[in-house]
N, C-alpha and C positions, 0 to 999 in steps of 0.2 A: 759587792762582798769584799771584805777586807783582805782575804787571802788570795783573791784573784783566781781561784780554782774554777774549773768549768764542770766539776762533778755535780750532779743533781742533788738537791737536798730533799730529805724526807719531809713530807707534808702530812699533817694530821688529817685524816679523812674519816668520815663515818664508816662503820663496818658495812660491808656489802650485804644486801639482802640475800637470803638463800634462794637458789634457783631451782625450780621444780624440774624434774627429769622430763625431757622432751620425748615425745613419741617418735619412733623411727620415721624418717622422711617419707617413706612410701605410705605409711598409714596416715600421717598427718595430711598430706596432699590429697590422698584418695578420699579422706573423710570430708574434705571441703565440698565434694559433690560436683555435679555438672557432667555433661557428656565429655568423654575424653580424659577426665581427671585421673582415673586409674592408670591409663596408659602413660600420661604425663608423669605421674608419681613413680611408676615403674621405671621409666627412662631416667628420671632424676636420680633415683636410687642407684641405677646402673652407673650413671656418670659420677656419682659421689663415691662409688666403691662401697656402698652400704649393703653388704650381703644380707643382713637381717631384714633390711627394708625391702630388698628385692624379693626375698622369699616370702615375707608376710604379704606383700602386695600381690605377688603371683598366686599365693594360696587363697587370698580373699577375692581376687578379681580375674581369675584366669580366663573366663569367658569373654571379658571385655578388653583383653590385651591381645593385639595382633602382633606376633613376633616378626612377621614379614613386612609390616607397614614401615615405610621409609619416612624419615623426618624431612624437614625443610632442606637439610643438607645432604639428603640421599643416604642417610645412615639407618640401619636397623639396630635394635637393642644389642645384638651380638657384635656388630662392628663397633658400637660405642664401648662395649665392655672390653673389647680387644684394644681399643685406642686409649681409653682412660685407665 
């Protein structure tokens, strides 16, 4: 560049495609199915701080989620929520 500036130049790019609204993390992961998926989705929503995902996952899968079950690192959902 002739002016020797390091400022970035604008580049013409095609317009971005619209992005569809994603389902809350808890719902999306629980919908994937499989044993343990609701519990994993619940814990992921807790770690992400996704209150809506936590509530929707809990309401849909309360019987499949053990709040006292410890993860690989000896955490319960409550200790994860307090940490994250």
